[in-house]
N, CA and C of each residue as an Amber inpcrd file, in Angstrom:
protein
   300
 -10.5560000  20.4530000 -18.7840000 -10.1810000  19.9110000 -17.4850000
  -9.7240000  18.4580000 -17.7020000  -8.6470000  18.1030000 -17.0050000
  -8.0910000  16.7570000 -17.1020000  -7.9280000  16.1750000 -15.7030000
  -8.1400000  14.8550000 -15.6170000  -7.8980000  14.1380000 -14.3770000
  -6.7510000  13.1820000 -14.6510000  -5.7360000  13.2700000 -13.8040000
  -4.5460000  12.4200000 -13.9360000  -4.4980000  11.4920000 -12.7280000
  -4.4000000  10.1930000 -13.0260000  -4.2840000   9.1900000 -11.9490000
  -3.0110000   8.4040000 -12.1450000  -2.2720000   8.2800000 -11.0870000
  -1.1190000   7.3570000 -11.0760000  -1.5260000   6.1750000 -10.2380000
  -1.5220000   5.0030000 -10.8690000  -1.8910000   3.7750000 -10.1890000
  -0.5920000   3.0350000  -9.8890000  -0.2510000   2.9680000  -8.6080000
   1.0450000   2.4580000  -8.1880000   0.8650000   1.1300000  -7.4610000
   1.4070000   0.0800000  -8.0400000   1.3960000  -1.2380000  -7.4430000
   2.6370000  -1.3300000  -6.5510000   2.4220000  -1.4710000  -5.2630000
   3.5280000  -1.4660000  -4.2980000   3.9760000  -2.8760000  -3.9710000
   5.1860000  -2.9720000  -3.4570000   5.6380000  -4.2290000  -2.8790000
   4.7500000  -4.5230000  -1.6750000   4.6360000  -5.7940000  -1.3260000
   3.7950000  -6.2040000  -0.2000000   4.1300000  -5.4240000   1.0450000
   3.0860000  -4.8330000   1.6590000   3.2520000  -4.1120000   2.9030000
   3.8310000  -2.7240000   2.7860000   3.9690000  -2.1920000   1.5620000
   4.6340000  -0.9050000   1.3820000   3.6730000   0.2370000   1.0600000
   2.3640000  -0.0300000   1.0040000   1.4180000   1.0160000   0.6660000
   1.4320000   2.1230000   1.7300000   1.4580000   1.7600000   3.0000000
   1.4330000   2.7570000   4.0750000   2.6230000   3.7130000   3.9750000
   3.8130000   3.2030000   3.7500000   4.9950000   4.0650000   3.6540000
   4.8730000   5.0460000   2.4890000   4.4170000   4.5540000   1.3330000
   4.2600000   5.4400000   0.1830000   3.1410000   6.4440000   0.4150000
   2.0350000   5.9950000   1.0130000   0.9400000   6.8960000   1.3590000
   1.4110000   8.0100000   2.2720000   2.2170000   7.6640000   3.2530000
   2.7500000   8.6680000   4.1890000   3.6010000   9.7020000   3.4540000
   4.3790000   9.2890000   2.4700000   5.1690000  10.2410000   1.7000000
   4.2690000  11.2120000   0.9300000   3.2290000  10.6790000   0.2890000
   2.3100000  11.5690000  -0.4340000   1.5090000  12.4560000   0.5020000
   1.1550000  11.9510000   1.6850000   0.4770000  12.8160000   2.6750000
   1.3890000  13.9650000   3.0730000   2.6800000  13.7060000   3.2330000
   3.6280000  14.7610000   3.5800000   3.7440000  15.7710000   2.4320000
   3.7040000  15.2980000   1.1980000   3.7080000  16.1930000   0.0370000
   2.4460000  17.0690000   0.0640000   1.3090000  16.4670000   0.4200000
   0.0660000  17.2460000   0.4990000   0.1640000  18.3500000   1.5640000
   0.8210000  18.0800000   2.6720000   1.0250000  19.1070000   3.7050000
   1.8660000  20.2390000   3.1140000   2.9110000  19.8820000   2.3870000
   3.7630000  20.9010000   1.7410000   2.9630000  21.7240000   0.7400000
   2.1630000  21.0600000  -0.0860000   1.3450000  21.7530000  -1.0840000
   0.4340000  22.7680000  -0.4100000  -0.2200000  22.3690000   0.6750000
  -1.1140000  23.2650000   1.4020000  -0.3480000  24.4100000   2.0700000
   0.7340000  24.0660000   2.7690000   1.4900000  25.0770000   3.5110000
   2.0990000  26.1570000   2.6000000   2.4810000  25.7430000   1.4040000
   3.1430000  26.6720000   0.4830000   2.1670000  27.2970000  -0.5160000
   0.8810000  26.9470000  -0.4110000  -0.1200000  27.5200000  -1.3120000
   0.0970000  27.1570000  -2.7560000   0.5260000  25.9150000  -2.9980000
   0.8450000  25.4900000  -4.3590000  -0.3830000  24.9760000  -5.1330000
  -1.5160000  24.8690000  -4.4750000  -2.7160000  24.4030000  -5.1460000
  -3.4320000  23.3560000  -4.3360000  -4.2790000  22.5900000  -4.9970000
  -5.0430000  21.5370000  -4.3480000  -4.1340000  20.3230000  -4.0990000
  -4.3370000  19.6620000  -2.9910000  -3.5290000  18.4540000  -2.7070000
  -3.9620000  17.2810000  -3.5750000  -3.1410000  16.2640000  -3.6420000
  -3.4670000  15.0250000  -4.3350000  -4.5690000  14.2970000  -3.5650000
  -5.4530000  13.6120000  -4.2870000  -6.3870000  12.6670000  -3.6600000
  -5.6950000  11.3300000  -3.6460000  -5.7370000  10.6630000  -2.5050000
  -5.0450000   9.3870000  -2.3310000  -6.0580000   8.2890000  -2.0400000
  -5.9070000   7.1760000  -2.7210000  -6.8030000   6.0160000  -2.5470000
  -5.9370000   4.7630000  -2.3960000  -6.2610000   3.9280000  -1.4110000
  -5.6000000   2.6180000  -1.3430000  -6.6670000   1.5600000  -1.5050000
  -6.2190000   0.4140000  -2.0010000  -7.1910000  -0.6430000  -2.2900000
  -7.8090000  -1.1580000  -1.0040000  -9.0770000  -1.4730000  -1.0890000
  -9.8200000  -2.0480000   0.0310000 -10.0320000  -3.5410000  -0.2210000
 -10.2510000  -3.8710000  -1.4770000 -10.4410000  -5.2510000  -1.8900000
 -10.1340000  -5.3280000  -3.3680000  -9.9650000  -6.5020000  -3.8500000
  -9.7400000  -6.6920000  -5.2860000  -8.3190000  -7.0520000  -5.6100000
  -8.0620000  -7.1330000  -6.8850000  -6.7490000  -7.5240000  -7.3260000
  -6.2140000  -6.4250000  -8.2540000  -4.9880000  -6.0980000  -8.2140000
  -4.0030000  -6.6320000  -7.2880000  -4.0390000  -5.9100000  -5.9380000
  -3.5410000  -6.5900000  -4.9300000  -3.4030000  -6.0040000  -3.6040000
  -2.2800000  -4.9610000  -3.6180000  -2.1720000  -4.1790000  -2.5410000
  -1.0710000  -3.2380000  -2.3230000  -1.0330000  -2.1440000  -3.3900000
  -2.1810000  -1.5470000  -3.6910000  -2.2540000  -0.5200000  -4.7260000
  -2.5650000   0.8320000  -4.0970000  -1.8430000   1.8500000  -4.5430000
  -2.1120000   3.2330000  -4.1670000  -2.4400000   4.0080000  -5.4450000
  -3.5230000   4.7790000  -5.4140000  -3.9000000   5.6370000  -6.5420000
  -3.7310000   7.0850000  -6.0820000  -2.9750000   7.8550000  -6.8740000
  -2.7460000   9.2680000  -6.6100000  -3.4360000  10.0240000  -7.7330000
  -4.3790000  10.9020000  -7.3540000  -5.2240000  11.5420000  -8.3570000
  -5.2190000  13.0590000  -8.1820000  -5.2840000  13.7740000  -9.3080000
  -5.3390000  15.2290000  -9.2820000  -6.0420000  15.7090000 -10.5470000
  -6.7110000  16.8490000 -10.4570000  -7.3440000  17.4560000 -11.6190000
  -6.6280000  18.7360000 -12.0100000  -6.5620000  18.9950000 -13.2920000
  -5.8650000  20.1660000 -13.8280000  -6.6880000  20.7940000 -14.9340000
  -6.5320000  22.0940000 -15.1170000  -7.2330000  22.8120000 -16.1760000
  -6.7190000  22.3930000 -17.5670000  -5.4570000  22.0690000 -17.6470000
  -4.8500000  21.6790000 -18.9320000  -3.6870000  20.7380000 -18.6670000
  -3.1690000  20.1170000 -19.7230000  -2.0140000  19.2610000 -19.5500000
  -0.7820000  20.0890000 -19.2230000  -0.7450000  21.3180000 -19.7460000
   0.3630000  22.2240000 -19.4080000   0.3260000  22.5740000 -17.9250000
  -0.8690000  22.7550000 -17.3760000  -1.0220000  23.0480000 -15.9420000
  -0.5680000  21.8420000 -15.1210000  -0.8180000  20.6360000 -15.5990000
  -0.3800000  19.4400000 -14.8850000   1.1450000  19.3990000 -14.8160000
   1.7870000  19.6820000 -15.9370000   3.2310000  19.6750000 -15.9550000
   3.8060000  20.7710000 -15.0720000   3.2120000  21.9570000 -15.1100000
   3.6940000  23.0790000 -14.2880000   3.5210000  22.7780000 -12.8040000
   2.3990000  22.1500000 -12.4250000   2.1580000  21.8040000 -11.0350000
   3.2050000  20.7950000 -10.5350000   3.4220000  19.7520000 -11.3190000
   4.4130000  18.7430000 -10.9210000   5.8040000  19.3380000 -10.8120000
   6.1520000  20.2260000 -11.7270000   7.4620000  20.8890000 -11.6490000
   7.5520000  21.7910000 -10.4260000   6.4620000  22.5140000 -10.1260000
   6.4620000  23.4220000  -8.9740000   6.5750000  22.6570000  -7.6630000
   5.9370000  21.4990000  -7.6010000   5.9510000  20.7070000  -6.3660000
   7.2160000  19.8710000  -6.2730000   7.4440000  19.0100000  -7.2690000
   8.5310000  18.0270000  -7.1590000   9.8850000  18.5730000  -7.5750000
   9.9280000  19.8150000  -8.0340000  11.1910000  20.4700000  -8.3190000
  11.8250000  21.0940000  -7.0890000  11.1280000  21.0840000  -5.9910000
  11.5970000  21.6710000  -4.7270000  12.4980000  20.6900000  -3.9690000
  13.5190000  21.2300000  -3.3400000  14.4150000  20.3840000  -2.5370000
  13.6880000  19.7020000  -1.3850000  12.7370000  20.4160000  -0.7330000
  12.0330000  19.7990000   0.3790000  11.1500000  18.6620000  -0.0860000
  10.5680000  18.7760000  -1.2830000   9.7530000  17.6970000  -1.8230000
  10.6330000  16.4980000  -2.1990000  11.8070000  16.7770000  -2.7480000
  12.7150000  15.6670000  -3.0720000  13.1200000  14.9260000  -1.8070000
  13.3200000  15.6530000  -0.7350000  13.6670000  15.0110000   0.5430000
  12.5220000  14.1360000   1.0270000  11.2870000  14.6650000   0.9650000
  10.1220000  13.9030000   1.3920000   9.9700000  12.6270000   0.5900000
  10.1670000  12.7160000  -0.7240000   9.9200000  11.5700000  -1.6100000
  11.1690000  10.6850000  -1.8080000  12.2640000  10.9760000  -1.1320000
  13.4690000  10.1740000  -1.2890000  13.1740000   8.6980000  -1.0690000
  13.5920000   7.8790000  -1.9690000  13.4450000   6.4240000  -1.8450000
  12.0730000   5.8990000  -2.1770000  11.1830000   6.7390000  -2.7280000
   9.8180000   6.2500000  -2.9830000   9.7960000   5.1250000  -3.9910000
  10.7420000   5.0710000  -4.9230000  10.7920000   3.9890000  -5.9090000
  10.9800000   2.6220000  -5.2340000  11.5660000   2.6040000  -4.0570000
  11.7820000   1.3410000  -3.3540000  10.4590000   0.7020000  -2.9330000
   9.3990000   1.4700000  -2.8290000   8.0990000   0.9470000  -2.4220000
   7.2800000   0.4000000  -3.6100000   7.6550000   0.8030000  -4.8360000
   6.8130000   0.5570000  -6.0040000   7.3450000  -0.6240000  -6.8210000
   6.4370000  -1.5320000  -7.1220000   6.7440000  -2.6400000  -8.0130000
   6.5650000  -2.2250000  -9.4760000   5.4280000  -1.5610000  -9.7610000
   5.1560000  -1.0370000 -11.0960000   4.0380000  -0.0150000 -10.9960000
   3.8310000   0.7310000 -12.0760000   2.7680000   1.7200000 -12.0540000
   2.3770000   2.1840000 -13.4350000   1.2370000   2.8390000 -13.4960000
   0.7800000   3.4320000 -14.7520000   0.2540000   4.8200000 -14.4700000
   0.2730000   5.6580000 -15.4870000  -0.3500000   6.9880000 -15.3850000
  -1.4970000   7.0010000 -16.3680000  -2.6540000   7.3920000 -15.8710000
  -3.8500000   7.4840000 -16.6900000  -4.2700000   8.9390000 -16.7570000
  -4.5680000   9.4180000 -17.9690000  -5.0130000  10.7940000 -18.1700000
  -6.3630000  10.7740000 -18.8290000  -7.3180000  11.4290000 -18.1850000
  -8.6890000  11.4780000 -18.6950000  -9.1080000  12.9270000 -18.9120000
  -9.8240000  13.1540000 -19.9900000 -10.4330000  14.4610000 -20.2160000
 -11.7850000  14.4170000 -19.4530000 -12.0110000  15.3690000 -18.5930000
 -13.2390000  15.4180000 -17.7920000 -14.3920000  15.8390000 -18.7040000
 -15.4320000  15.0230000 -18.7270000 -16.6050000  15.3240000 -19.5260000
 -17.5950000  16.0770000 -18.6520000 -17.7990000  17.3460000 -18.9680000
 -18.7210000  18.1830000 -18.1930000 -20.1220000  18.0660000 -18.6960000
């Protein structure tokens, strides 16, 4: 099992817009039966400000790639996420092996 987190540092005041895009993707994931939705976290305090964390767990790294292709390869998902790079200043992807 792997946990993948994308830590996205947004431009000032842009976390809400990016969060709304990922919430819409989660609605799509649920409606189409594509799997579990992303867990979304926004910073409450600390540095840096304007951070959104997008988290998901997968059985394997291959499953992670297949899920992202199944979701973000869709035209409706591309429409939902159009312009999302405009909200992001920088980001990192963290991959952890879940210790059971």
